C-alpha positions in Angstrom: 198.9 128.6 61.6 197.7 129.9 65.4 196.4 134.1 65.5 199.3 135.8 66.7 196.9 138.8 67.4 194.9 136.5 69.8 196.1 137.2 73.2 195.6 140.8 71.6 191.7 140.1 70.7 190.9 138.7 74.4 192.6 141.3 76.1 190.4 144.2 74.3 187.3 142.3 75.2 188.1 142.8 78.3 188.7 146.2 77.1 185.6 147.0 76.5 183.1 144.9 78.8 185.0 146.9 81.7 184.7 150.6 79.9 180.6 149.9 80.0 180.8 148.1 83.5 182.5 151.7 83.8 180.0 153.7 82.5 177.2 151.6 84.4 178.9 152.6 87.4 179.4 156.6 86.7 175.2 156.0 85.6 174.5 154.6 88.6 176.7 157.0 90.7 175.2 160.1 88.8 171.4 158.9 89.3 172.5 158.5 93.1 169.3 161.2 94.0 167.4 160.7 91.2 163.5 160.2 92.3 161.9 160.8 89.1 162.3 158.4 85.9 160.3 158.2 82.9 159.1 154.6 84.1 158.2 156.1 87.0 159.5 155.8 90.9 163.2 156.4 91.7 166.1 155.0 89.3 167.0 151.9 89.7 170.7 150.3 89.9 172.4 148.9 87.0 174.5 145.7 87.1 176.2 144.0 84.1 176.5 140.4 83.5 179.3 139.1 81.5 179.4 136.1 79.3 182.5 134.4 78.4 182.9 132.7 75.1 185.9 131.0 73.2 188.1 131.4 70.9 190.4 128.5 70.4 190.2 125.5 72.8 192.1 127.6 75.7 191.3 131.3 75.1 188.5 133.2 76.2 186.5 136.1 74.9 184.1 138.6 78.0 181.1 140.3 76.2 178.0 142.3 78.3 175.3 139.7 77.9 172.9 142.3 79.4 172.9 145.4 81.6 170.1 144.3 84.3 168.2 146.4 87.2 169.0 145.5 90.4 165.6 144.5 92.3 166.1 145.6 95.6 164.3 148.1 97.3 164.8 151.7 97.1 166.0 153.7 100.5 162.9 155.1 102.5 164.0 158.5 103.6 161.5 161.1 105.4 161.5 164.3 104.5 158.2 165.5 104.2 159.3 168.8 102.2 160.0 166.7 99.5 158.1 167.1 95.9 157.8 163.6 95.3 156.8 162.9 99.1 153.8 160.1 99.8 151.0 161.2 102.4 153.2 159.7 104.9 156.1 162.1 104.4 158.7 159.4 102.4 160.7 159.8 99.8 161.9 156.7 97.8 165.6 157.3 96.5 167.3 154.9 94.1 168.9 151.8 95.8 172.4 152.9 94.7 174.6 152.2 97.7 178.1 154.8 96.9 180.5 152.7 99.1 179.6 149.7 96.7 180.1 151.5 93.5 183.2 152.8 94.3 184.4 149.1 95.2 183.0 148.3 91.9 184.8 151.4 90.3 188.3 150.0 91.5 187.6 146.4 90.7 186.6 147.7 87.5 189.5 149.8 87.1 191.9 147.4 87.6 190.7 145.2 85.4 190.5 147.4 82.8 194.5 148.3 83.1 195.4 144.3 83.9 194.3 143.7 80.0 196.0 147.0 78.7 199.2 145.9 81.2 198.7 142.5 79.3 198.4 144.3 75.6 201.3 146.1 76.6 203.5 143.5 77.5 202.1 141.2 74.6 203.1 143.8 71.8 206.7 144.3 73.3 206.7 141.5 73.6 206.3 140.8 69.6 208.2 143.9 68.7 211.7 141.7 70.8 210.7 139.0 68.7 210.7 140.6 65.4 214.0 142.1 66.4 215.3 139.0 66.7 214.4 137.9 63.6 216.1 140.7 61.5 219.4 140.1 63.3 
């Protein structure tokens, strides 16, 4: 017998993956002006790498394979009064683009909502099937 809860499991993997993606985006936005980190230098933008895996021949789930640092260079701003300014008066700010992060946030939110809608639709279909079997 096929696993009748498989569609729920597949969508649940999507919910979890997008939740992690949203947390990473929130961290990027929260650190948009962090010029110092424990590792030294400005905060580096992070991104999520997803990987799919197969439940059966047609159903695939998703998982976070890893969280990577964006290797784009930091923003350089002339501000000689900043405590982290170099001898020439330039400050290295994180390589976080707020517009890019907002677009990623919308995308992750929509993907999360799509998975939630699928779970609710499947649940409703399953309950209707049970009602038909009772009759």
